[in-house]
C-alpha positions in Angstrom: 44.9 167.9 124.7 45.8 165.1 127.1 49.4 164.1 127.9 48.7 160.7 126.3 47.5 162.3 123.0 50.6 164.6 123.0 52.9 161.6 123.5 51.1 159.7 120.7 51.4 162.7 118.3 55.1 163.1 119.1 55.6 159.4 118.4 53.9 159.8 115.0 56.0 162.8 114.1 59.2 161.0 115.2 58.2 158.0 113.0 57.4 160.3 110.1 60.8 162.0 110.5 62.6 158.7 110.6 60.7 157.4 107.6 61.5 160.6 105.7 65.2 160.2 106.4 65.2 156.6 105.3 63.3 157.5 102.1 65.8 160.4 101.4 68.8 158.0 101.9 67.2 155.4 99.6 66.5 158.0 96.9 70.2 159.1 97.2 71.5 155.5 97.0 69.0 154.2 94.5 68.5 155.9 91.2 65.8 155.1 88.6 66.4 154.1 85.0 63.7 154.4 82.3 63.0 151.2 80.4 60.3 152.0 77.8 57.6 153.8 79.8 58.5 152.1 83.1 61.0 153.5 85.6 63.0 150.8 87.2 65.1 151.3 90.4 68.8 151.3 89.9 71.3 150.7 92.7 74.1 153.2 93.1 77.6 152.6 94.7 76.6 154.7 97.7 74.3 151.8 98.8 77.4 150.1 100.3 77.4 152.7 103.1 73.9 151.5 104.2 74.8 147.8 104.4 78.2 147.9 106.1 76.8 147.3 109.5 74.8 144.3 108.2 78.0 142.8 106.6 80.0 143.3 109.8 77.2 141.8 111.9 77.1 138.7 109.7 80.8 138.2 109.9 80.7 138.3 113.7 77.9 135.7 113.5 80.0 133.4 111.4 82.7 133.5 114.1 80.3 132.0 116.6 79.6 128.8 114.6 81.3 125.6 116.0 84.7 124.8 114.5 84.5 128.0 112.3 88.1 129.0 111.7 87.8 131.8 109.2 85.1 133.7 107.2 85.0 136.6 104.8 82.4 138.5 102.8 82.7 140.5 99.7 79.9 142.7 98.4 80.1 144.8 95.3 78.1 147.4 93.3 78.9 148.6 89.8 77.3 151.4 87.8 77.9 151.4 84.0 77.0 152.9 80.7 77.7 151.1 77.5 77.1 151.5 73.8 78.1 149.8 70.5 77.7 150.5 66.8 78.5 149.1 63.4 79.5 151.1 60.3 78.2 154.3 61.8 74.8 152.8 62.8 73.9 152.6 66.5 73.3 149.1 67.6 72.5 149.5 71.2 73.1 151.3 74.5 72.4 150.6 78.2 72.7 152.0 81.6 72.8 149.3 84.2 74.0 148.3 87.6 75.5 145.1 89.2 74.9 144.1 92.8 76.2 140.9 94.3 78.1 139.3 97.1 80.1 136.2 98.0 81.2 134.5 101.2 84.0 132.0 102.1 84.3 129.9 105.3 86.9 127.6 106.6 85.3 125.2 109.1 85.2 121.7 110.4 87.5 119.5 112.4 89.8 119.1 109.5 89.4 122.7 108.2 88.0 122.9 104.6 86.5 125.6 102.4 82.9 126.3 101.9 81.6 128.9 99.4 78.4 130.7 98.6 77.5 133.7 96.4 74.4 135.3 94.7 73.2 138.4 92.9 71.3 141.0 94.9 68.5 143.5 94.0 66.5 146.4 95.4 64.2 144.1 97.3 67.1 142.8 99.4 67.5 146.3 100.8 64.1 146.3 102.5 64.1 146.3 106.3 66.8 144.0 107.7 66.6 141.5 104.9 70.1 142.1 103.7 71.5 141.1 107.1 69.5 137.9 107.0 70.6 137.1 103.5 74.3 137.5 104.6 73.9 135.4 107.7 72.0 132.6 105.9 74.6 132.6 103.1 77.4 132.3 105.7 75.6 129.5 107.3 75.3 127.7 104.0 79.0 128.2 103.3 79.7 126.9 106.8 77.6 123.8 106.3 79.4 123.1 103.0 82.8 123.6 104.7 81.9 121.2 107.5 80.7 118.6 104.9 83.9 119.0 102.9 86.0 118.6 106.1 84.1 115.5 107.1 84.4 113.9 103.6 88.1 114.7 103.6 88.6 113.1 107.0 86.7 109.9 105.9 88.8 109.7 102.8 92.0 110.2 104.7 91.1 107.4 107.2 90.2 105.1 104.3 93.6 105.8 102.5 95.6 105.2 105.6 93.8 101.9 106.3 94.7 100.8 102.8 98.3 101.9 103.3 98.1 104.5 100.5 100.1 107.0 102.3 101.4 108.8 99.2 97.9 109.9 98.4 96.9 110.6 102.1 99.6 113.3 102.4 97.8 115.4 99.8 94.8 115.7 102.1 95.5 118.3 104.7 93.5 121.0 106.4 93.3 124.5 104.9 95.9 126.8 106.4 96.1 130.5 105.6 99.4 132.4 105.8 99.2 135.3 108.3 98.7 138.8 107.0 98.6 142.4 108.2 94.9 142.9 108.8 93.7 146.3 107.7 90.8 148.7 108.0 91.0 151.1 105.1 89.3 153.0 102.3 90.9 153.2 98.8 89.7 155.2 95.9 91.4 155.6 92.5 91.1 159.2 91.4 89.7 160.3 88.1 89.0 163.6 86.2 85.6 163.0 84.6 83.0 160.9 86.5 81.5 158.3 84.2 78.2 158.7 86.0 78.1 162.4 84.9 78.4 161.5 81.2 75.0 161.4 79.4 74.2 158.0 77.9 73.4 159.7 74.6 76.9 161.2 74.6 78.3 157.7 75.0 76.3 156.5 72.0 77.0 159.5 69.9 80.8 159.2 70.3 80.6 155.5 69.7 78.6 155.9 66.5 80.7 158.8 65.1 83.9 156.8 65.6 82.6 153.7 63.7 81.2 156.0 61.0 84.6 157.7 60.4 86.4 154.3 60.5 84.0 153.0 57.8 84.5 156.2 55.7 88.3 155.9 55.5 88.2 154.0 52.3 86.1 151.5 50.2 88.4 148.7 51.4 86.9 149.0 55.0 84.2 146.3 54.9 83.2 146.4 58.5 83.8 148.8 61.4 82.6 148.0 65.0 83.1 150.1 68.1 82.1 149.6 71.7 82.4 151.8 74.8 82.1 150.9 78.5 82.4 153.5 81.3 81.5 153.1 85.0 82.3 152.9 88.7 82.9 149.7 90.7 82.9 149.6 94.5 83.6 146.6 96.7 83.5 146.0 100.4 85.6 143.3 102.1 85.3 142.2 105.7 86.6 139.1 107.5 86.4 137.4 110.9 90.0 138.5 111.5 88.8 142.1 111.6 89.5 143.3 108.1 87.3 146.2 106.9 88.2 147.4 103.4 86.2 149.6 101.0 87.6 150.1 97.5 86.2 152.3 94.7 87.6 151.9 91.1 86.6 153.7 87.9 86.8 152.0 84.5 86.6 153.3 81.0 87.3 151.2 77.9 86.8 151.4 74.1 87.1 148.5 71.7 87.5 148.5 67.9 87.1 145.7 65.4 87.8 146.4 61.8 87.8 144.3 58.6 89.4 145.5 55.4 89.7 143.8 52.0 91.3 144.7 48.7 90.0 143.3 45.4 90.8 139.6 44.8 92.7 139.3 48.1 91.9 137.7 51.5 90.3 140.0 54.1 92.4 141.4 57.0 90.9 142.0 60.4 92.1 143.4 63.7 90.7 143.9 67.3 92.3 146.2 69.8 91.4 147.9 73.1 92.0 151.3 74.7 91.3 151.6 78.4 92.4 152.3 81.9 91.1 152.5 85.5 90.1 156.2 85.1 87.1 158.3 84.1 85.8 159.5 80.7 89.2 161.2 80.1 90.6 157.9 78.9 88.7 158.3 75.7 90.0 161.8 75.3 93.6 160.8 75.3 94.6 160.0 78.9 95.7 156.4 78.1 98.9 154.5 77.3 98.5 155.3 73.5 98.1 159.0 74.3 95.4 159.1 71.6 91.7 159.9 71.7 89.4 157.0 71.0 88.7 158.5 67.5 92.4 158.8 66.7 93.2 155.4 68.0 90.4 153.8 66.0 91.4 155.6 62.8 95.0 154.6 63.2 94.1 150.9 63.6 91.8 151.2 60.6 94.4 152.7 58.4 96.9 150.0 59.4 94.4 147.3 58.6 93.7 148.7 55.2 97.4 148.8 54.5 97.9 145.2 55.7 95.0 144.1 53.4 97.4 144.7 50.5 100.5 143.2 52.1 102.2 139.9 51.4 101.6 136.9 53.7 104.6 136.1 55.9 106.4 132.8 55.2 107.3 130.4 58.1 110.9 129.5 58.8 112.4 126.2 60.0 115.2 127.8 62.0 115.2 130.7 64.5 115.8 134.2 63.1 116.6 137.5 64.9 113.3 139.1 65.9 112.7 142.5 67.6 109.4 142.5 69.5 107.7 145.8 70.4 106.0 146.6 73.7 102.5 145.9 72.4 103.5 142.4 71.2 105.3 141.8 74.5 102.1 142.5 76.3 100.7 139.1 75.2 104.1 137.4 75.4 104.7 138.2 79.1 101.0 137.4 79.8 101.3 133.9 78.4 104.8 132.6 79.2 105.6 134.5 82.4 102.3 135.7 83.9 100.2 132.6 83.9 102.9 130.1 84.8 103.8 132.2 87.9 100.2 132.0 89.3 100.6 129.7 92.3 97.4 127.8 91.8 98.7 126.6 88.4 102.1 125.9 90.0 100.4 123.7 92.6 98.2 122.1 89.9 95.0 123.4 91.4 94.0 124.7 88.0 95.3 121.8 85.9 91.8 120.7 84.6 90.8 124.1 83.5 93.9 126.2 82.6 97.0 124.0 82.7 100.1 123.8 84.8 103.5 125.7 84.9 106.8 125.0 83.2 108.4 126.7 86.1 107.3 124.1 88.7 107.0 120.3 88.0 107.1 119.5 91.7 108.7 120.4 95.0 111.8 118.4 94.0 111.8 119.5 90.3 111.3 123.2 89.7 113.1 126.3 88.4 113.1 128.4 91.6 116.5 130.0 92.0 117.6 128.8 88.6 118.3 130.7 85.4 115.2 130.7 83.1 116.0 133.8 81.0 118.9 136.0 79.9 120.6 138.1 82.6 119.1 141.1 80.8 115.5 139.9 81.6 113.6 140.8 84.8 109.8 140.5 85.2 107.5 141.7 87.9 103.8 141.8 88.9 102.8 145.0 90.6 99.2 146.0 91.5 100.5 149.3 92.9 101.4 150.6 89.4 98.8 152.1 87.1 97.0 149.7 84.7 94.1 147.3 84.5 95.7 145.3 87.4 95.8 148.2 89.8 94.4 148.0 93.3 95.5 148.4 97.0 94.0 145.2 98.5 93.2 141.9 96.8 90.0 139.8 97.3 91.4 138.4 100.6 92.1 141.8 102.0 95.9 141.3 101.6 97.8 144.5 101.0 99.1 144.5 97.4 102.8 144.5 96.8 105.3 144.3 93.9 106.3 140.6 93.3 109.6 139.7 91.8 109.0 136.9 89.3 112.3 136.9 87.4 115.4 138.9 88.5 118.3 139.1 86.1 117.2 135.9 84.5 116.7 134.0 87.8 113.2 132.7 88.8 112.4 134.2 92.2 108.8 133.5 93.1 105.1 133.3 92.3 101.9 135.3 92.6 99.9 133.7 95.4 96.9 133.5 97.7 97.0 133.1 101.5 96.5 129.3 101.1 99.1 128.8 98.4 101.6 131.1 100.2 101.3 128.8 103.2 101.9 125.7 101.1 104.9 127.2 99.4 106.2 128.8 102.6 106.1 132.3 101.0 104.8 135.7 102.1 101.3 136.4 100.9 101.5 139.1 98.1 97.9 140.0 97.4 97.2 138.3 94.1 93.7 136.9 94.6 91.0 138.4 92.5 87.5 137.6 91.2 85.6 139.1 88.2 82.6 139.6 90.5 82.0 139.1 94.3 79.6 136.3 93.5 82.5 134.3 92.1 85.3 132.5 94.1 88.6 134.5 94.0 91.5 132.9 92.1 95.2 133.7 91.8 95.4 136.2 88.9 98.2 138.2 87.4 97.9 141.9 88.1 100.1 144.4 86.2 102.6 141.8 85.0 105.5 143.0 82.8 109.0 142.7 81.6 111.2 145.3 83.4 112.5 148.3 81.5 116.0 148.3 80.0 118.5 150.9 79.0 118.7 150.6 75.2 117.2 152.9 72.6 114.7 150.9 70.5 116.0 152.5 67.3 119.5 151.4 68.2 118.4 147.9 68.8 116.8 147.7 65.4 119.8 149.5 63.7 122.2 146.7 64.9 120.2 144.0 63.0 121.5 143.2 59.6 118.9 140.5 58.8 115.8 140.0 60.9 112.2 140.9 61.6 110.3 143.5 63.6 107.2 142.0 65.3 104.6 144.6 66.0 101.4 144.4 68.1 99.9 141.2 69.5 97.0 139.4 67.9 96.3 135.7 68.8 98.1 133.3 71.2 98.4 129.5 71.1 100.1 128.2 74.2 101.1 124.7 75.4 99.4 123.2 78.5 102.3 124.1 80.8 103.3 127.2 78.9 106.7 125.8 78.0 106.3 126.8 74.3 104.2 129.3 72.5 103.0 130.6 69.1 101.7 134.2 69.1 100.6 136.0 66.0 101.3 139.7 65.4 99.2 142.5 63.8 102.1 143.2 61.4 105.7 142.1 60.7 108.4 144.1 59.0 111.6 142.8 57.4 114.7 144.3 58.9 117.6 144.8 56.4 120.8 146.6 57.4 119.1 148.2 60.4 116.1 149.5 58.4 112.4 148.4 58.4 111.6 147.5 54.8 108.9 145.1 53.6 105.5 144.8 55.5 104.0 141.4 56.0 100.7 140.2 57.4 99.3 137.0 59.1 102.6 136.2 60.7 104.1 135.8 64.2 106.7 133.9 66.1 107.0 130.5 67.8 109.6 129.2 70.3 110.4 127.2 73.4 109.6 129.7 76.2 113.0 129.2 78.0 115.0 129.2 74.7 113.4 132.5 73.7 113.9 134.2 77.1 117.5 133.0 77.2 118.2 134.4 73.7 117.3 138.0 74.5 120.4 140.1 74.0 118.9 143.6 74.1 116.2 145.3 76.2 114.7 148.7 75.3 113.9 151.7 77.4 110.4 152.2 76.0 108.4 150.5 78.8 104.6 150.6 78.6 101.7 148.7 80.1 98.7 147.9 77.9 95.2 146.7 78.8 94.1 143.1 78.4 90.4 143.1 79.2 89.5 139.4 78.6 91.9 137.1 80.4 90.0 133.9 81.1 90.5 131.4 83.9 88.5 129.2 86.3 85.4 127.1 86.3 83.0 128.7 85.8 85.0 130.9 83.5 86.0 134.3 84.9 87.1 137.0 82.5 89.5 139.4 84.2 91.1 142.7 83.3 94.9 142.6 83.6 97.7 145.0 82.7 100.7 143.6 80.7 103.6 145.0 78.8 107.3 145.9 78.9 109.9 147.4 76.6 111.2 146.4 73.2 113.1 143.0 73.2 115.5 141.4 70.8 115.9 137.6 70.7 115.6 134.6 68.4 112.5 132.7 67.3 111.0 130.9 64.3 108.6 132.8 62.1 105.1 131.5 61.7 102.9 132.2 58.7 102.0 130.5 55.4 
């Protein structure tokens, strides 16, 4: 055989070996899901490893564009299994993946934002297509940023020419507070990998739980359950040199039960059990320390009992109320968490989500002032366990504990790099997005009232005449969060330090500051509960957050019939 033929054959074998390696990696990174009789490719989180270089190359390209001041890229993959059932009958199950990315650019003479994001699929992984997609998207975001900057400059010139300086001062270039740029990998540990759980097992547990809920008594008219379990991985890189890879598990169960006794109005309740962990969450590794079945049966029995209870009557004057940690989950969420998000504070979210009672303006705000009893402190901490747990936010900012209220004094806000620069604060890693395709927003993380020193039983025992407010239900909040009305799952009368009569369809209402100032006892039973459906933004983003605290005692008016 001639030397030329030997070289040609070696080349063929080399290409065959390379092709085999590529196919082997793709088979490892891409699984297949059966849909009917057709097997469809399914992306796995390991695919992130194969596209890192493309992401880094695209970010380097963005830095070469004229007047490009900053760029970042987020790409994420999720794998999930879900199932739901009603009254012991399976209603559906799925095994799916999500794959998307989003980019942000600050560019133009008068630096402005430009955004772009889109879903991705298997076809985007062919050849070098993914790198082209990233670069084209960054160029689109760059063009939008330049257009925004030009429009801002023209408007500024027009306002100045008309002498409208009060408005022109609001038009400034985007500035980002400096951060500690990191290259890191973060993974939340778990015991039972959601991907190792058979889809049929997810459905069987789900169906069995709703069947047992329905079978508790004839008063249970409807029992619904849903389960989600999966893995989420997100890569972040920026023109500043950030390279961050985070992997997070998530397992969650939801129950919805309706009970009705003869000739009485029905009673219904929805609650969640979940954490950023594996399948062990449904086996008892959660804040309730109950399996999904036991949790569902407990809530069902409570709903049946409530279906026969008397409706709570409203009061015209404040009464003594003791609120439990589950109820305080929604309370701190609404009157402390949201109004300490810096984009609301600066009225960037006014049209969609309201403003903040803590901050009317730079010359009229509550910073450094007493907004609550000296017994009350509140924090936001992504480093603690809960639905708001992470190490880096969607801007690559290292997460840190944020002091919101310290011994009744308002101390600060959750922020982004941009809002931190405006408020002259340190960035604290509070920017998040539901999905990489969406623009990050300032979102509360694990936001809670701090633990106290009192035994909850003692706090109740000291009340001669009052009410025990247990477990949150539905909020109604004013535009700036300065007052609230939140209903509870159940309300008990407190008489001479004892829980006596049970009521339903009740809650409390108060001016936010008045209620916080009235708190005269804080329990030592701190807990963080999951809230999986916090909405904010336009288009709407539904975010998972962790909220909670200990038992509190204060004064508020009762709401009911």
